[in-house]
N, C-alpha and C positions, 0 to 999 in steps of 0.2 A: 536436530533436524532431522533425526531417523525417522521418529513419529510423523513428522511433515513428509519424508520421501515416501513411506507408508501411506498415506492418505491424498496426497493431490499428485503423483507420478502414474501416468498411463502411459506404459508400455507396450513397447512393439506397433508401433502407431507408422504404416505406410508412407504419411505423406511428410513427414519432418522433413526429410534430406528433398523430397519435391519442393518444400517449401523457402530453400534455398535456392530455387533456380529461376533465371531471370524471363519475367512477364514478355519481356518484346521478344517476338519470333526470331527475330536473327539474331540475336544474342544466346537465344536458347538454340538455335543449329551450334552455334560456335563453342559453346560449353558441350556439345555432343562431340563435336569433332575433336575438340582439345582431350577430352576426357578418353575418349577411346585412343589417340595418339600419344597422351602421356601413361596409360596404364601397358600400353604396348611398349614403351620404352622401360617400363618399371619390369616387366615380365622377362623382357629381353638381357636386363641386369641379373635377373635373379636365377635367369637359366632357365627359366621355362616358356621362353619364349619359342617360336618357328625356327631361329637362327640358332645354333647347339655353338657358341664362338666361346675361348677363353674369356675369363672374368675382365682383364683388364682391358681388352679391346674392345669386347661387349659395352662395357660403361663408357668408353669414348666414343663409340659409335651412336650408342643409344643416346648420350644427350648433347654429344657433340659438343661439351662445355667442361674443361677441366674442374670448375667450381660446382658444377651440378652432380659430376660423377663422384666428386669426393662426398658431399650430403650423400648421394644414395648410398655409399660405400658406407657411411655412418650408421644410417638406417636399418640396414641388412639385417644386425641381428632380431630387430623386431618383425622384419618382416617374413624371418624364414625360420622363425620360432624360437632361435636359440636362447631367447632370454629368460625362459622358463623357469631357470633351477638363479637368475641373476636375482640382484639385488634392483629393488625399487627404483633405486635412484638413478640406475644405467638406464632405464627405460627413457628417463628425461632426455635425455640427447639425442636416441633414436629417432624419439617421433620427432624433436623438434628438427631434425635433419630432414626427416622425411617433409614436414610442413616446409622448410627453406627452399628445398629440392623442387618440390611440384612448384612454389609460386615463381622459380625463377625458370621453370618451363613454360608455363604460364606465362610470365614476360618474352621471355626468348622466341617462343613461336610466334605471338602476337608481335613482333618487332618484325621478326622474319618475314611472317605474310603481310604484314601492315596492315591488317585488317581492318578495313573501314567501319565496319560495325561496332567495332570496340573501340568506340568515341570516348569512352570512359571506362574505367578497372580499376583497381586495387591491387596490391600485394598482400596479402595476409602472412605477418612473420612473427616467429615466437619473440620473448623476450630473450635476452643474452642470458638473466641469471632465473634459473628455477631453483625451486622448494625454497621459497623465498614469502617473505610479508610484503605484500604491496605497500606503498605509500597510501596515505588518508583510510587506513585501516583505522578501527576502533575495536579492535582483537586484535590477539597472536597469533591468528590465523596463516599458514602460510601456503599459499598454492605451489602447486606442483610444475607448471605451464600456464604462461599468459599469451594469449595473441593481441597482436596489435593490426589493424588496417590503415595500410599507408598510399597514398595516391600514389600513380607509377612516376610523377614527375620530381618526387621524391628521392633520397637516397635507399635503394633497396637494398635493406641489409637486416640483420635482425638489431631489434630495439635493445637498449641496457635496464635499467631498474624499474619491475612495473608498476604501475598506482591503478588505482580505482577510476582515476579521473578520464583514463584514456582508454584504460584497456576493453579490447572487444569482446572477446570469448576468454574463459576459462577451462583448465584441462587438469582433471584430476586421475589419476593413473593409481594402477595398482599391479602387483606383480602377478598376479594369479585370474583367471576370468573363474573363481568358484563363487557361490551365491554369497559368501558372506564377503568377499570382498567388493563383489558389485556392490551391495547393497550398501557398503560402508563408503564406497565410491560416492554414491548418490547420495548420500548425507551431507557429506562432506560439499560436494558440489552445490547442496542447498543451500549452504552458509555464507559461500562464497558471492553467490549471485546477489542478496540482498544487499551488499556494498555495490554494486554495480549500480541499483536502483535509486541508492542513495547519494553518489557522488555523480552522478550523471543527468542534468537536466532534460538532456534529451533523448533519454531512456526511454521507448517504446515496450519494447518485450527484450528477452536474453537469451542467447544462445550459449549452450553448455554443450562438454565434451566429457566421457569419460571412456580411458581406456585402460580395460582389465584384461592383463593378460595380451595375448593378441587380436582382442576383441574391444571393437570401438561402438560408441552408442553418442550418436548425436542429441544433445536434448534442446530445447523449446520452451522459454517459462513464459506464461502469460497468466493474467490476473490472478487466477482462481487454478491452475492446474500447471504444470509441466508435462510435456510429451517426449518419448524418449523412441528414438528412430529402433527399427530389427536391428539385430546384430550384425554388424561390418567385421567380419572375421580376416585380419589382412594377412593373416599366412595362408589364403586362399586367393585366387585368383578373380573369384567374383566380389570378395568382401573389397580387396584392393581396389578394384573397379570403383566401387561405389564411394570407398574413403574419397579418391580421387576426386567423383564429381562432386562430393559434398564441398570440397576443397575448391574446385573451379569454381562453382556456382555461388561460392562466399566473395570470390574475386570478380563475377562480372554481373549480382544481382544489384540493383538498384538498394542506394544505401538504405532507405527504410525496410527492406528486405534482411539487414543485418541489425533489426532493432533500433534504428535511429528515427529523429522525428528531423523529418526536411524542413520544419516550418520555423524550428529553432536553431539560432546560429550563432558562432562568435563573428564578433564587429573586433577585431583586433586592437584596430587604430582607434576605435573611440575605449576599447578597454570594458566592453559591456554587450549584453547579449542579446539579440535583436529577435522578436516574439512577434508572430502574426497572429492575431485575434481574430478570427470570426465577428463579423456584424450581421450577419443572421445565418441561416442554417444551411444556405444555397452555396455550392461550391466557388471557391475564390474571389469571394466578398469578406476582405479584411483590411484591421488597421494595423500598424505597426507600431509595438511598444519596447520601451529599452529598459534593461534592467542588471545592476552588478551586485543584487542581492535576494536569494533564494533562503526567502524567511522559513520556510516548510519544506523540506524533503523528504521523498519517496524512502523513507527507512525501513520497510518492513518487505518481506519476500512477495507477497501475496496480499490482495485487496485495491484500492479503488487507486492507488500510486499517488495519492495528492501530493502537486506541490504546489505551493504558492510563494509569490515572487514580489517584492514591492517595486514597483514601475513607474513610467511615466510615458506617454504618449507626445513627448516633445524630445526632436533628437537633440542630443548634447552637440554643442558648436566645437566642443573641444575633448580631448581625451578626460575620461571620468577619474577622479585621484581625491587624494584626502583634501587638496588645495581646490579640489572643481569637483565638489560632491553633485550628485544626481538629487535631482527635488524631485520625490516621487507624489502622483495625482492618483494613483490607482494602487490595488493589490489586483495582480493575474492569480486566478487559479487554475490550474492544469488536472484535469481529473477522469479517470475511465468510469462511466456512469453504467450502472446494469440498466440495461431495457427494459422496458413495460410498457408494453402498449395500453394506452388509458384507457379504450375501449372493451380489454380483454376481462373478463372476470376473474376472481382468487381461484377459480379452479382448474387445474394441470398448471398454475404457474411456480415458481420457484420455489422453493423452502430454502430460507439460507439457514443452514442450522451452523454455528460458531461450535467446532468441537474439539479446539487447538488451543493453545497459548499465545497464537500471534494477535496483538492487541491493536491494530489494523481496523479500521471500520469496515464493515465488510466482506471481513476475509474468511470467510466462511466456506465451506464446500456447499454444493446445493444437493439438499437431498434427493431432489427431480427438479427438472427444466423443462419446460416449453421448449418445442423444435425451434430454431432461430428464425427469425421474421425473413421475408422475402426479400430478394436484392435490390428491390425498389421500395425497398419500406422506408416511411417518413419520421426523420431523427425529431422533428417537432412536434411528436406524440409520444415522446418516451416522457411517458408520467413521473418517471426517478430522476428525471434532470430538475438540477438546484435552479437553471436557469427559469425554468418555466414557472416553478414554486417561486422563485422570486420575484418575477413578473406577476403573477397572480396576486400577489401581497401588495406590491407596490399599487397595483390597481385599485383594489379594495379599499386600503388605506390613504391613498392621495399623496401629493408631494409633501407635507406637513409632519398628519399625524404618525410619531415613532419615528421623525427623520434623525438619520444617525444611528438609530440601535439596532438595525440590520442593515445588510448591504444593501445598496442602490446599483442594478445591472446597468455600464457605462455600454457594454459590448460582450456579445459572447453568443456561442452557436457549435456547431460540430465543428471537427477538425476533418481537414483534408488535404490528406497527402500528396504533394505537386505532380509526382511521378507516377502516381496510384491510378490504373487503366478504369472505365468504364462508371469514373466519376461516381465513383463509390464512396460515402464516409469511411473514417478511419474508425475501425473496430475490430470486433474477434473476428470476422471471417478475412477479414485483409491479414490478419497476424496466422491463422491456421486455418485457414478455408479450406481445405483437403479431408477435414474430418469425417467420418461417416455419420449417419443419422443416431448409432447409438451413440457415438462420442459427444454429436450433437447436444442431446437431450438432456446429459448429464453437465452442460458445460455453461454457464452463464455467458449470455451475449452483452456484451461490455461496448461501450460509446464514447471514443474520446471528445471530450468537452471541454472545453475554453473558454474563457470569460474576464473582462476587467469589470471592477467594483469598486467602491466607495463608499464609506469613508477609508481613508488608511489606519489601521491599529496598530497596537503594539500586544504583545503577546502578555497572559495572564502575570507573569511574573515581575512586571515591568511596575506593578500599582508600590507604592512607598511607605503604606502603612495600610492598618487593619481597617481603619476608616475608607480609605480610598477602595481596596478591596471589598468591604460591603456595599457601598456604593456603585462599584461595575456590576458585581453579583445582583443588586438589586434592580438595576437596569436590566439588565440580559433577562431575568426572570419576568419583570412585566410585560417587555417585549414579549415574550413567550407567550405569557398569558393572552395578550392580547391578538396574537397572530393565532393563538387555537380558536379562542372564543368568538374573533371575526370573521377569520378565514377558513377555521377548520382544518390546519395544517397543522402537526402534531412534531416538534422536532426529532425528537427521540435522540440525542447524543449530546448529551449535557457534558461537559468536560473541561478541563483545562487547556487546551487547544482551540476550544471552540466559542470562548468567549474572549473578548479583546479589551484592553485599553485604548478611550482615544481622549486624548487632548486636546483642546481648543479653547476658546476664547473666553467660552462658558465653563471653562474647568474639566475636570475629568469624569466621566462618563463609560457604561459599558455598552458594547457591540456583540450581539448573539451571529455566530457567521456559521458556517457550513450544515447547508440543509441537503445534504447528500443521503442523509438517512431518513429525512422528514417524511414522512405521508398524507397525502390529501384525504382527509376521510370521506369527501363529497364523491370520490370514485367508487365503483362499483366493490362490492367488495374488502375495499382497502381497509381498512379499519380492523377487519376480522381476520386478517392473514396472521397467525401467528409466525414470530420472526426474529431473530435474537440479530438485534443489532446494537449500535455502541461502542464504545471503549474500556477495555479492562483500565482502572479498577471502579470504575463509575457507572457500571450497570444495575439496573435493579436488577432484585432478587425473584420477581417473575419474570425478568427480560433474562436472566441466567439459567434459569428454568425450563425456560420455554413453555410457559403456562399455555394452557388453552383458551386463553382470551385475550379480549384486545389492550391494548398497552393505552394507558390513559396518561394525560400531564401528572399523574401522581409519581408514575416510573424516572420524569424527569425530576423532579423535586427530590426524588429520592437520591438520585445521581447527584445532586446540587447537594445532599447533606454528605454523600461520600466525597465531594468534590473540598467542602469544608474541613470536613476532617481530614483529609490527606493534608489539606494546607495546612490547618492547623498542627497536625504530625511532625512535617519538614520543614514548615516556614512558608513565608509567602512569596520570597525573594532569597536572591543569593547574597544579600548581606546578613542573611542568620547564619552562625556558625553551624556546620555540619554535623550530626549526630553519631557520637561515638556507638551509638546501641542502632543504628538505623535498620540492621539486617534481623535483628531481635526483635523488633515490633511485630504485635499483632497485627496490625495494620496492612503490613506487607504482602499478608497472606491475601487479600484481597486482589492480585497481581500474580501471583506466582503458586497458586494453588495446583494440584494435579490435574485438574480439568476445570472447565467452567461449573459442573454441578458440585465438586469440592470445595469450590469458591462462592456458592451460592449457601451452601452448607454453613461453610464461617462465619458467611455477613450475618445468618441468620441467629447464630450463638452470639453475635459480637452485639446483636441488636436486640435482641430474644428479652431483656429485662433492664429498664433503667441501670439496675447494679453492675449485669453484665458492661451494658454501653460506656458505665463510668471505668470499670475498672479494664477494660481490652482498649479503649477507644479515646474515652475524654480527658482521663485521669495521665494520660502519656501526650498530651500535647506538647510543643515543645516550647520550654518556658523561657530558653534565649529569645523565644519571638516578642516584640514589644505589642502589647495586648493581647495577648495569650490567653489570659482572663475572661475577655469580652468574645474570643472566637470560640470560647470551650462554650459561655454561655449559648450563643446563637447556635451553636450545632446541639445543644441538649433542647433547646426548643423546640427547634426543626424537627427533631426525633420526635420529641413528644406530642408535636400537632400533627406530624406526619402517620404517627402509628396508635396515639391514645386521644383520638379527639371527642371530649365529652358533649361539644355542641352540635355533632350529626346525630341525627335520632337512627341510630342504628338497633338491629336487638338490644336486647339487654344481654345478651352471650357476646356480642361483638361491638366493641366499639371501635372505630375504625382498624386497624389491621390486628387487633389484641383482643385475645378471652379475656373477657373479666370473671371473675370468681369470685363471689362475697364481697362486691364493690358496689357499691352503687351510684355513688359520686366519683369523680374525678377532681384533683384539687385546680383552680384554677393557675396560670402563669403569673404568678403574684410575686414570689422570690425563690432565689435556687432551691430552697430547704423544700419548698412545694415540689419542686419538679424532681429532687432526687426522693421525695418520698414513694414515688412510683417503682420500689424494688421489687415489690412480689406481682407486677403485671407482665404478663409474658405474651409475645407475640406467637399466634397457633402455628407451628409446624403443619399441622395435619388439619384437623376440624373442630369445630364443638363438639364435645358430646351426645348433646340432648338433640340438637337440628340439625347436625353436621353442616355446621357452617361453614367456608369457605372465607377467611377474612380478605384476601386479596380480592377477589371478585366482590363481594359484598361493598367494600370500599371505594370500587370501581363505580359503582351507582351514584357515589357523593363526590365525585373528581373534582368537578368544580368547585363547589364549597369550601373542602377542603383546601384546594390550591387557594384560593381566595384569602385563606386565612395564613397560609404559608407565605403568600405574598404581603400580607399585614405584617409577618413577623419581621421579614426582612425590612419594610420601611422603618418598623420600630426601633429595630437595633443600627441604622443608618442615624436615626435622629440620634439615640442615645452616643453612639460613636463622634459625631458631630459634636456632641457638647462636651463631651471628656476631653476632646482634643481642642474646645474654645479657651 
C-alpha cells in the first residue's frame, strides 16, 4: 500500500476537518462552543491555561467529573510530549484516553446545558482492545486503535473487540513524526480502509486518522483519492484545539458526514437490510427493497465501490431465516459512476490511467480532469451512467429481443441522502466539497447511483460443466455483439464477475452485466478517448498499453480469451481441486505484474506464437477439470481466430494481429494439428519492417468481421459440447 499512498494521497488539505463539521447552523455554533470550552478544560489540566492551579485540583475543577479527570490524566504523556522516547504501544492508551475524555465532556456539557439544538448526537469511543486484528478481516494485519460511533442513548463506554462490520474510524499510530514513520502510517492506514468498504454495505466514504509522535492527521478516503488534513500537533494549544474540533464535529455532524449511507438501514426485526432505490433522478422518489444477501462487496480501496444485493420489493411478513428464506426478484446495484456530460467533447475530459495494481474497474487515477459541474447539474445527463445505457439498449431492442441476456432496469437513479441540504444528489461534492479548484481539476467527479435489475443471475462459478460454461459465454458474447452492432455501445469489461448464469424453465443461459465501463460510440468523441478500463487479469494488450486508438469489440473478445484461459487453468467452479502449483503458473503474471505495462509485455510473450501460447498457457490447463481438453481447444481456436485470421483481406505482411513472414496461407481450423502447426507465426511487438504496419491498428478496421467469426467459434463449440454430453 506504500505505492498507493504515494499516488493517491493529497496532503495538507485545509478543508478536511471542516468536512466533519455539521451543516446545520445551530449545530455548527454548538460545535464551536463545545470546542472552545473543552479546549480550555484541557489547557487548564496541562497547566497552560489562565489559572495556574495544582494538577489535582485543576483536573477536578476543569472536568468536574472524576472519570473524565482520570482519562485526561492518562492522556497527559501524549499531550505534553513525554512519549517521544516511549514504545509505540504506550501511545495507544493515551490516545484512547483523550478520545474518551472528549466524548464524555461533550455528553457532560450537553446534558448539563440541556441543549435543545443537539436533538441527536453520538459518542465516539475507542475499542478496549488495541493493537489487534479485527473480526471479519481477510488478512493478519492488526489495527492500533479502532473507533465506533454510539448513539448517546446507549451505554457510553469503551467498546470491546473491534470488527470491521461496525468500525467507524481506524487510527494508526507511530512513535515519531519522522518522514519514514509518517509514510509507513499512511501506508498501513490505506490497508485497513479496504476492509471497511468490503464489510459495510452502507459505507459511502471512510475517515481515518494517523498519530505520529504528537502530530495527528485526519484523512478522508473517497473513490479515487485520499485527502489528509494539515498537521494537528497536540503538543501545542492550537493543535489540541483543532483535534478537539475534529472529535466534536464527528459527534454532532450528520450520519452521512461520517461516511454512512442514510438510505440503507438494518431491520433487526426482519433480519435484513432495507434499501431505498430511486425510481427517478428526482429527490425523494424511491421504492423500498429488502435484502439479506450482498452478492458483490466493495472489496477494493479505490474505484466505483460496486455492491450488488439479491433483493425483493416484497416486504417479508416475518423474520428472514433458513426456515423462512427470502425469495429474490431483483438485483440491486449500488455504485459511484464517474460523471461525464454527454454534450461535452472528449477534449479536456478526464483521462483515466490505471497505473497501479488495484483490480477494481475504473480504479485508476486521472491524468487530468475537467472542473466539477455546477451545483445544479442534471444527473440524467451522465453519459457514464449504466442506467442510461441500459435504457437505451432496451429502447432499441424492444421487450423481447435478447430478453434475459442483459439486465432490465426495474427502478434506478441518483441517490439523495435525506439530511443533505440544497436538494443535492449524492456526489463527490457532498464528500469533500471544500476542495480548491486545482484539487477539483485532478479529482474525478463521481455520482452515487442505485438501481434494481432483473433477471437475478448467479456467479459464473456456479456453472456445472464445461458445456454450461460455453453456453453461458456464447450467450453473453452474442448479446455483446448485438448491443454494439445495433446500439453502438461497447461493453469494455468482459470478466468473470460480469457474466452471470441464469437458470429458468428453458435451461441455463448467460447474462451480460455491468455496463459501468461501457461507452456509447454515438457520443461526440467518446469512441476516440483512449482510456484504460476493465478488470485485471482480463484487460487486452491494447488496453493495458493504453495505445492511442479506439477500442473495439476485439478488445472484449481478447478479454474473453483470457477468461477462458483463466478458468481452464484454475477450474470452472469450486468442485475442481485447488492446484498445488497455482502460484507458479505463468498465467498468474496476468494479475500480479510489477505494473500494467509489465503485464502487457507478459501477455505479448504468452500470445506471441502458437508455441508460446501452448507452452505457457494452454498446456497448463487444469487436468482435474472434466472437459479440460475441449476447453483447451476452444482457447486455441479463439487465439488463432483473434490473432491469425486468414479470412480478412489485410496487407500480406499483416494478417489479423500477426506479422506473417514467408507464409502465403494459414491453415483452416480443421483439426488440432493444423492449429498447432502455426508455431512460427508471431504477434508483432512493434511494426512490420517494410510498411511499418501496426497490427493492432490494422485489425481494428476489420473488428466486426473478426468478431462475427469469433462468435461462430463459440457457437460451434457449444454444439460440440452438447454432443459430447449427450
